N, C-alpha and C positions, 0 to 999 in steps of 0.2 A: 492496659492488658497485662496480666500476670505472666512473668517469664516462664520458660519451660523448666520443669522441676524433674528430679530424678525419682526412681521408684520409692526410696526410703522417705523422701520429703513429702510425697503426695499421699502416703498411707497415713491418714489422719487418726483412723481408729478401726479396728477390726469388728466384725459382728460378734455378738455374744455367743451364738451357737449357730449351727447349720439349720436349725428349726426356726430361726427368726430372720426377717428380711435384712439383707445387707444394705443398710442405708449409709453409714452414719459417720459423721464427724463428731464433735463433742456430744455428750449425752442430752443436751437440751434439744427438744424437739422443735423443729421449724417447719416441718411439713404441715400441709393443710390437715388439721385435726380439730378436735373440740377441747383442746386443753384449757382454753381461756374459760370454759363454762363453769368451773368449780366455784368461781366467785359468786356466781348467781345463786348458789345454794343459800347463801346468808340473807338472800332477798325474798326467799319463800316463793319463787316462781315456779310454774308448772314444767313438767318434763318436756312438754311440747316447746316451750320457749327455750329451755336449755339446749335442746338438740339443734335449734336453728340460730342460736344467738351469734356464733362466731361468723356464720355466713352473713348475718344481718350486718355485723360489724365490717366485714370486707366489703360487701356490695353497696352499702350506703354511700361510700365514697364516690360511687358512680352515679348517684342520684343528683341531678342538677340542683343548685341552691334554690332556685325559684320554685322547686317542687317539694322541698323538704317539709314545708309546712302542711301541704296537701297530703303527703305520704303519712305524716304523724296523725293527721285528721282521720285518714282512712284506717290506720292500724287500730284506732279506738273504735271505728265502726260507725255505720250509718243504717238508719231504717230504710228498707225498700220493699216493694211488693214484687213477688215472684209470680209469673203468669204461666200457667200449664196449658198443654194441648187441648184439654177438655174445656178450656175457658175459665177455669177456676183461678182465683187469686189467693195468695198466701202471704200474710205479713211476716217478714223476716228481718233480722238483724244481719248485716253483711260487714265483714271486716278483712283488711289485708292481714295476712299472718305476719309475725314479727320478722321472719326470715325474707319477707317480700317474694316468696315462692308461690303463693296461692292465695285463694279467697275462701273464707270460712263463713258458713251460715249457721244461725241458731234461731229457734223460735222464741216466743216471749216467756216460755216456761223453763226450758232446760236446753243444754247443749245437745245438738244431734250428733250422735257418735258413729252413725252408720249411714249407708245410702249415699246420696250426693251432697254430703255436708262439707266436702272439701273439693275445691276446684283448682287444679294445678295450672299456673300460668303457662307452663310449657305446653300444655294441651290446647291453648287458645290459637285457633287458626285464623280467626278474623274478629274484629270488633265492628259492630254496626250500630248506628244511631237511628232512632225513629222506628217506624213500623216495618222493618225490612226482613222479616221471617214469616214463615207460614202461621206460627202461633199468633203473633201480633195482627197479621192480616185478618185472621179469622176472628180474633178477640175484638178488634175495633168495629167489626161489622155486626156483633151480636147485640140485639136489641135488649137482651136481658140485663145488661150492665146498667147499674143505677146511675153511674157517672161516666161520661165520656172519658176515654183515655186521652191524656195530654201527650201528643207525640214528642214534644220537646223534652219530656221527662223520661222517655223510653230509650233503651239500648239493649243490645243482645251480644252474647259471647257465643261464638261457634267453636265447638269443642271436638277434638279427635278426628281420626280418619272418617268416622261415620257422620261427622258434621252435626252432632246433636246441638241444640241450642239451650242456653240459659237466658230467658227473657225477663228483664227487670224493669220496674217503674220506679225512679227515684222520687223523693219527695219535692224536689224542686229542680229547675233547670240548672241552677248553680251546682247542686249535688251531682247531677249527671255529668256536667262539664268536668268536675273534680275527678270522678271515676274515669271518664274517657281519656283525660290528659295523662293521668298517672299510669293506667293500664297500658296505653299505647307505648309510653316510654319504657316501662318495665318489660313488655312483650318483645320490643325491638332489641332489648339488651339480652334476651335469653341466649341467642346464638353465641355470645361471647363467654358464657359460663355454663353452657349446657351440660358438659360432662361432670363438672363439679356438682352442679345442682342434682343431676340424676342420682349421683352417689349419696348426697346428703338426704335426699328424699327417701331413697331405699333404706338407708341406715335408720333414719328417723322413724319410718313406718314400723320397722321391725322392733325397735326399742319401745315404742308406744304400745304395740300390739301385745307385748310381753309384759309390760309393767301393769299388772292386774290391779293393784291397790293404789296406783297413781302416786307413789311415794318418791318417784324420781330416781330410784335405784333398782337393780335387778339382782335377786339371789340366784343361787346356782340353779334351782329348778326352773326359774324364769329364763335363765340363760339356755337351759336344755330345751326349752319351748322355742327359743329363738332358732336354735340349730335345726329343729324340725321345720320351722317356717322357711329357713334358708336352704332347705333340701339337703341337709347333711344328717346322716345316720352315724353318730360317732360314739365310740366306746366311752362310757362315763368316766373311766379313769383317765383317759387321754383328755377329754374335755375338762376335767377337773384341773389337770396340770396347766392347760392353757388359762383356765380361769384364775389360777393362783398367780400365774405370771402377769396377767393383766391387773390383778388386784393389788396395786402398789400402795394404795392409801390405807389398806387394812381396815376400812370403816365397816359399820354394821348398820343393818336396817332396824326397824322398830322391834323385830323379834330377836335381835341380837345375832342375826345370821350374817356371814360374809356376804358382801354385796358390791356390785359395781355401779359407780356413777356414770353419766354419759361419756366423760373423758376416758374412763377405763374401759367402757364398752367399746369405744372406738379403738382402743388399743387391742382389745380382745378380737375385734373384727380384723384389724391389721395382721395379727397373728394368723387368723384364719385364711386370709387371702394371699399368704405367701405363695409364690409362684416357682416351684423347684424347676419347672421347665425353662423358665427365663434365666434362672441361676446357671443352668447348664450352658445356655446360649452365652451368657455373660463371660463365664469362665473360658469357653472356647476361644473367644477373641481378646482375652487379656494375656499379656506376654508371661506374667508370673502366675502360677497356680494359686499362690496365696494372696494375690492382689485382689482388693475389694473394689477397685476403681478402674475406669476406662479413660485413657487419655484421648485428645483429639485424633491422633494418629491411629489409635486402635479403633476408634468410633469409625473413621474413615474406611479402615479395612473392613469392618463389619458391613458398613453400608454398600461398599463396592461388591464384596464377595456374596454376602447373604441376601442383600436387597436389590442388587443389580443397578445401584444408584451411583452416578458419577458426581461426587461432591468434593469441594476443596476442603482443606484443613480449616480454613477460616470459617466456612459454612458449618463445619462440625462444631466449632467453638460456639457459634451462634445457636446451635441445637442444644448444646449443653446449657447455655444460659436460659434457653426456653424450657427444657424439661427437667432439669436437675432440681430437686426440691430443697436441697441444703445450700444456704449461702456460702458457708465455708468451702464447700466443693466447687461452687461457681467461681469463687475467687482465685482458685488454682486450676481452673479449667479441667475438671475431671467429673466423670459421670458414674454415679453409684448404680447399683443393681436396680434400686427403686426408680432412678432416673431413667434407665433403659426400659423399664416396664411402662413408664409414662410416655416415653418416645414411641414405643410400639403401640400405644393406644391413640397416638396422634393421627389427625387426618392424613398426614403425609404417608403413613403406613397402612392406611385402610386398603382393604382388598380391592376397593373400587377406585381405579385410577383417576386422580384429580383432574387430569386432562379431559375426561369424559363429562365432567361437571360443567364444562364450557361448551359453547357452540363453535365446534371445530370443523364440521363438515361443510362441503360446498353447498350452499343454498341457492345457487343460481341456475340449477338444472330445471327442466320442465317438471311440474308437479306430479307427473306420472311416474317419476323416478324415485319416489319417497313413499316409505310406510307412514301412514298417518293415524295418530291416536284418535280412536272413534268409539262412539257409544251407540247402543241400540235402544230404541224407545226411551230416549233420555229423560222424559218427563215422569217416568214410573219410579215410585219409591220402593215397591215391594213386587208382588207377582203380576202376571200379565192379564188376569181375569177380573179380579175385584179390588185390587189394590189402589191406593191413593195416587193421583197425579199431583205434581208440585213444581212450581217455579224454582224451589229450593234445589231440586234435582239438577237443574241446568247450572246453578251456581256451583254446586259441588263438583260436577263433572268438569267445568272449565277450570275450577281452581286446581283440580288434580292433573291438569295438562291435556285434557281432551281437546281435539281441534275439529272433530266433526260430530255435530249433535243432530238429533232427529226430531222432527215435528210432524205429527199426523194431524192434518187439518180437516175439520168438519164444520158444518154450519151450526152457529150458535144462536142464542136469543139476541133480540134487539140489533140484528145485523152485524153482531161481533163474532168473527171466527173463533172456534175453540180448538183445543188440543185434547185428545184423549185416545185410548186404544180402541178404535171402532169395533162394533159387534161385540163388545164386552161390557162388563159393569164397572169398569174403572172410572174414577171421578174425572171431572173436567176442569181445565183451567183456560183462561183467556189467552189467545195468541199474542195479543199485544203486551200482556204482562210478561210472558215468556220471552218475547223479543227484547223487551226492555232490560230484563235480567241478563240476556246474552250480550247486549250492547255494554252493560256496565261491567261485566266480568270476563268479557272476551279476551282481554289482553293483560290481566293481572298476572298471569303465570308465564305467558309467552307472547311475544309480538307477532308471531307467525299467523297466517290466515285461519280463520275459522269458517268451516263449511256448514250451512244450514241444509240438511238433507230433508226435503219436504215431500211427504206423502199426501197428496192433494185430493181431497173428497168434497170440496166446497162447491156451491153453486157459483155461477158466473158473478152475481152481485157481491157475494162474499169474497171471492177471489179478488175482485177489485179492491175490497177493503183490506185484504192481505197485502196487496201491492202498495196501497196507500200507506199502510203502517211500516212496510219496508223503507219507503222513501222518507217518511216523516221521522221515524225513530232512528234509523240507521244513518240517514243523511249521506255524507260523502264517504262514510265508512263502507257502505255497500259498493261493490266493485262489479261492474258487468260492461260488456261491449257488444256491439252488433256482430253476430256470428254468421259468417259466410265462408265461401271457398277460399277466401284470402287468409284465413286463420289456419295455419299449418302446424302450429306448436303451441302447447299450453304454456301460460306464464309460470314462473318460478315462484317458490316460497318467498324469495327475497323481494321480488317484484310485487307480490301481494301482501307484503309485510304491513300489518295494521289495518287489513281489510277484512270484510266478511263477504263471502260469496254464497250463492244459492244454487243448490242442485235440485232439479225437478223436471217436469215436462216443459217442452218449448215448442212453439209452433214453427213449422218449416216455412221458410219464405218461397214465393211471395204470398202474402196473405189475401185469400179471396174475399174476406170480409173484414172491415175495419174494426170490428168489435170482438167477435168470437169465431171459433172454428171447431166443428164437430171432431171429437176424438173417440175411438173405440173405448179407451179408458184413460182418465187423466193420470192415474198412477199405475205403473206396471207391476207393482208388488203390493198386495193387500195382505199384510202378514197376519192380521187378526183373523181373516177369513180362513186361514189355514188350521185354525184351532178346531179340534174335533171333541166337542163336549156337548152331549145331547141335552143335558140339563140346562146349561147356560144357553144353548141355542133356543130352547123352549121359552126361556125367560125373556130373552131378547126379542123374539118374534112380536110379542105384544108391544115392546117399547120402541124398536127401531124399524120394524117391518122387514121387508125383503132386502137382501144386499145385492150388489153387482150391478146396479143401474149405470147407464152411460151418462157421463156429464160433459160439459163443454169447458173449454179453456179460454180464459180472458186474455186478451193481447197484453193488457197492463201487467198482469203477473208474468206472462211469458217473456216479456222484455227484461225482466229483473233476473232471469236465469243465466248463469254462466255455464254450469255443468249440466248438460242435456241428458236426461234419463231416457234410455231406449231399451226396447226389448231384445234379449239375446236369443239367437236361434243356434248358430254354430260359429266356430272360429273362422272358417273360410269366408262366410258371408260378412262377419264383422270386419275382417281385414279389407274386404273388397268394397264395402259400403260405408263404413262408420267414419265420422270425422274425428279429429283429435280431441274435440271438446264433448264428445258423446261417451256415455258410460252406462254400464249395466249393473244391476244388483243380482246377486245369486243367494238363494236361500242355501244354508249350510249343507243340506243333503245334496242338492245339485252340484255345489262346488266340490264336495267330497268325491262325487262320481266322475266329474271332469278330471280331478287330480289323479284319480285312480286309473282312468282310461286314456287320457290325453295330457300327461304332465307337461311335455315339452311345448305343445301347442298353447297350453295355458300361460306358460312363461312368456311365450312370444307375443300373445295377446296383451299381456300386462306391461310389456315394453312400450306399447303404443297407446293403451287406453286404461283409464281407471276402472277397477272393479270393487264393488262393495259386497261384502259378505254379512249375512244377518242370520240370527238363530232360527231354528225350525219352529213352526208355530206351536208344536206340541210341548215346547219348553215353557209351559204355563206357569212353572214355579220360578221362572227367571233364571234358570241354571244356564251355564255357558258351555260352549264347545271349545275344543283346543284350538288356539289360533295358529299353532306352529305349522301345520300342513298348508294353510292358506298363505302364510308368509313364504314358505318354501318355493312357491310358484310365482311369488311376486305381487300377490293381491294387496293393494294399498290400503283400502278402507275396510279393515277387519273389525266389525262392530260387535262389542260384547255388552252384556247387561252390567253396567257399572255398579248397580246397587247390590250385586251378589258377590260376597267374598268367597274365596276358595282358591284352589290350585290354578285354575285357568287364569283368573284375574291377577294372581301373584306372578305368574309368567308374563302376562301382558304388561303390568307396570314395571317388572324387572327389566323388560326390553327397552321400554321408553324412558328408563333412567339416563340413557345415553344421550349424547349431543345436547347437554345442558337441560334436559327435560323440556325441550322446546316443542315436542309433539310431532316432529318431522325427522325421520331417519333416512339417510341416503341409502338406497338399496345397493347390495354388492354389485360388482361389475358383471358378474354372471347373469344378473337379472336385468341389466340395462344394455349390454353389448349387443347391437343389431347385427353384428358380423358373425356371431357364433350362437350355437344352441346350448341349452342347459337342461339336463334332466335331474331333478333332486334325488331320484332313486339311484342314479349313477354319477355322483358328483365328480368321479376320477376322470370321466370322459371329457370334462371341460378343462382339465389341467390344474385343478385346485392344488394348493400346497398344504398337505395335512400337517397338523400339529400334534405333539405329544404332551399332554398335560400330566404332570406328576404332582399330585396333591397329598400333603400329609395332614391328616386331621389330628391335631396335637391335643387340644383340651377345650373345655368349656368353662365359663365363669357365670355363676349366679343364675343358673337356668331356672325359669319359673315352673311351677306346677301347672298342669292343664288348666286353661281358662284363667290363669293369673291368680288362682286361689292361694291363700296362706294355710289352708287346711288340707288334710288328707295325708296320705303317706309319702315318704321321700321318693322321688322318682328314680326309675332305672333307665337313664337315657342312652340312645344310640343315635348316630347321625347317617342319614342317606344322602349320597351325592349322586345327582342325576344330570344327564346332559340331554337337552331337547333341541333338535335341529333337523336336518335331513335324515331320512330313515336309517342310513348306516351309522349315524352318529348317536342314535337314541340308545342310551345305556344307563345303568346305575350300579352303584356299589354301596355297601354299608359297613359300619364299624361294628365292633363287638359291643355288647351291653355292659354298661358299668352299674353294678347293682348299688342301690342306696346312696347315690351321691349326685345331686344336681347342683351342688354349689361349685365344685371344682373337679369335675370328672376328667380323667387323663386317659386318652385313647392311644395316641402316639402310633397311628396306623397310616401307611402310605399306599396310595393307589395310582396306577398309570392308565390314562384314558386316551385312546387315539381319536382325533377329531378330523374328519375328512374336509368339512366345510366350515372353518372357524367363524366366517362372517355371519353365518345363520345360527350359531350355536348359543343357547343359553345354558348357564350352570346354575343348578338349584341346590341349596343345602337345606335339609329339613331335619329337625330333631323330634324324635318320638320318645314317648314313655312306654316301655315294654310292659306288657301285662299278660301274664300267662293264662288268665281266665277269659279274656275278652279282647276286643279290638284294640291294638295299641293307640294310645292317645297322642294327638298332635300337640307339640309343644311350642315350636316357633320355626320359622323359615327365613331364607333370604335367596333372592334370585338376581343374577346380573349377566350381561352379555359376555361371552367369552373374550371378545376383543377389549373389554374394559378391565379384565382382571390384571391386577399389579403383581409382580413377582416378589417373592421374599416372604418373610414372616409378617403375617397380617392379622389384625383383629377386625371383626365386623359384628354389628348388632343384628340380632334376629328380631323378626316382627311376628305379631300375632296374625290371625287369619285375615284380619281387616286391613293389614299393612302398617299398623301402629307399632313403632319399635318398642320392645320391652325396655324397662327403665335402664337396667344395667346389664342385661344378658348378652354375653358375647361368645363367639367361637374364635379360637386361635389356630391358625393353619399356617402351613408353608406351601407356597405355589412356585413351580418351575415350569416353564414353556420352552419347548425346543421344537425345531422343524424336523418332522419325522422323515427318515430316509426311505 
């Protein structure tokens, strides 16, 4: 450990000017850069290789020795067949990129420069072997294929939040094994170098997009094109000054124009990303105004005062070792301005408190005390009328943290029950296939119980088949008990850990018939029947006949049900008659009416029983309602259409980030406490402790253009901060508009928001592009629970409308939370 030094000894070197980042000890650069790339120019390699070569050099040390030969093999590339949804096959050459960050494809004639020619390993959500996607399932059944597909040669990559698939057939089982082994290793390693990879990808993409003639350098006009792509509208004179500072080698292109090679381009980018707002913070916490470094004691003071973090001096020294880019500074335990920037980008300083990434809530309460991540008509991929049904939809939902999936059961051919949206033209899937997918994916994301919400329209015989599949496929994973008057409390998520339970109709004891009992309706909600569409109705009359027939319930299926579905009449009757294991489903419209007229009674009902909410039948486009009001009265199973991106789904997934994304959130005491009442419209009557949220929107970094395009005008961004919770807390504020700057807009605006019921509040940040002529365009967003907000200076990444984080786009804010008097 280096001994403490005085101020003169630790000042190794000053920055050259206020316009350049304050890094630096000796002039040689040791930060992550691309300076090693210049040597490659003598080897006549492409700009693509140049941009990624340093990362390749760094990352290959992490590749196990036993895989280096396979990695070298795959970087040269192998032939494979790409299978598309229409059943067509395309012969392609696939290879790992030299930086080991992606897979590149080309056809037999030329490189494909657009479309899906590059697949980023960071986007891979899952790697599957065999015929385990809809594309392969359909392809292997098609009689038109001349040669049968060899399952041992097939594998698929599941990509992005939309879970698109890249379905491939290798030439041999050995080739497939090579791809699977290497890809699994590289994908697992992503989390250790995610931030660095994102920046490399972003810089690389802009360099390549602007290198029009592929000569490996950028002249000034090409650099101006880069500025447009990066959302910067900069005066040409100022841009030329930065260009000249970066042009240290004074080399020329083929036209004898000044040009930047990849190393100089990174220097240009570094000058652009200078953060004066962080320089200001840095200077505030250094003892000497002329000091370019922060010692451990100064860092401790910064973390204590600005970040509300209680850390020791030794912990501060460890942070310096972790975040300071220069070895010379590490050796004397000082942090540069660039080191502070890296620290503020670290996970410890994210706005989302790391504590909430763990399961920290009490999971031993009855299941009625939890909000449960739930989906509606889970099997649908698109709309509610004509869209496809797919087992892939169940896999996607479960991988995203969903804990309650829906199955609409109908009679199918050959005695096999099917799932589809009855009374509509949606396609059909086999129940046993969907159940198999649920069994496989139920606990990949969370160990806590999965609920199968069954809407049963099957005949008695096919109900028995449903029961048989439940027993055979789920085995001991299926949890059910005899339900009688001795059951007075529902089991907890902890007790049900690793189990699947069924929600549906159940016969009341004693059974008058050992086989079946007549029921008015097996299912108390027939959602598809609510759809009012005369054209569809006419089409369906010929195909499915009249609806609404009474059916019978098989004892074999009834016995597998844990959560008994019952019809809801009113709160008084439910309290007097219902058992703890009985629950009701409420269509969105009915739930909203009860919330409006009897909010306190609804809260009391949900302290005792589970409530499931589902969208109005008229939402045929699979749009979503706001879940906020339903949560405010304690409804546990608030089911949304998972396939539909947008504000409501963003709020939904923002809430369920909490508690380690396990899919179960303990409700606030106000929604559990049987000794008191709570009205969400008047939270102050419960004795809530309001909070004052002071939030400063400081700046944005590398904000994308709408839709992620590199083309179009430079954006004019502004930020809307909104609170979503009990009615008195619903509010929003917005910043000023920054014209012509999406790269590093600086707002520096402070807002104060009073929050009456913090435990139910969500805070949402949304960036828009102002347009004077039309509707402002959505740029990106981020939502988190108020109780998960971390105080101090924070960065966080914004996401697109589907929930995919933008590569390097962040907002920089300061958060302060106080108890409001």
